[in-house]
N, C-alpha and C positions, 0 to 999 in steps of 0.2 A: 505494497501498501507507498508505504513511503518514499517510494523509488516511480510510482505512475504522481501524487501528488507530486512531488516536484516535476515531475517536468507538465504536468498543467498548471502548475507557478511560471515556470519557463514554458511555455508555448503561448501564456495568455498575453506575458509580457514581450514576449519575441512580435509576437501578432499588433499589439498596439502600439509597441513605443520604437519598432525594432532598432534597439541600443545595438550601438558598436561591445561593451564588456557587457557582459553579465553575466555575474557570479551572487550564487545564489547556492547557504550553505543551511543547511537544517540541524539546527540549534539543542533541537525537542530531549534530545539525553540527558543534558543540560538541568533539567525545570519537572523529570521525574515528580507526580506529587501534587504540581500546583494544579489550582484547575480545572486550565484546556486544556492539559494531559491527561485529567484524568475521561474526558468525555472526547479524547479521542485527535483533539487536535493542537497543531505543530509549532515550535517557535521558530522563525528562523532567519537570519542574516543574508538582504539584500548589500546588494551593492551591483546600482545602476549607471551605467555609462548614457546617454541620448541625446539627439540632437531638438528634439521635444521638450528637451526641457530649457533648452535658448531661454532667456532673457525674464524665467521665473521662480516668482521666489519659492523659497522651498515648502511649503505649503500649497500650493498647487502643483510643484514635482511629486510631493506624495501624491494628494488625490488623484491626478493621471493613474500611479499609478491603482489607489486601492479600485478608479475604474476600468482601468486591465483586468486586477485580480478575481472584482463584480464575488460573488455568491464568494466564490471560493474565500474570502471577512469571510464569512460565517458558518461555512461547514466544513473550510480546512486547514485552516490557519488560526490561530490565536494570541500568538503577536510574532510580529514584522519590524526588524531595526533594521532602514532606513538607511542608505548613500547616493541618494540622486544629483550627479551631477551631467551639465554639459558636456563634448567634446573641449579637451585643451582647458578643463580647470581643475587643480590641483586636490586628491587628495583620493 
C-alpha cells in the first residue's frame, strides 16, 4: 500500500505541477502511534521545484500542492512537510 500511495502522490504532483525536481519521502515510521498513523494515513516530506511556483508566495504554493493532491489529503496523508521552490531559488 505504501508504494501505491507514494506513486499516487507523485503522479498527481507530476500531472499538476510538472516539476523539475520531486523528492518524496515516507516518514510514517517515525510517527507510529500518532492519530494519523492509527487511521492508516501517512506522514511525508516533500521537496518540489516547479515553474508553477514562480512569483507565488509560500501559502499559494502550498495551496497548489494541496489542490493537486485533492482527496489524498483526507484519505491517505495525515502530515505533509513541504519545501516548494521555483527554479533557481536556493533550498
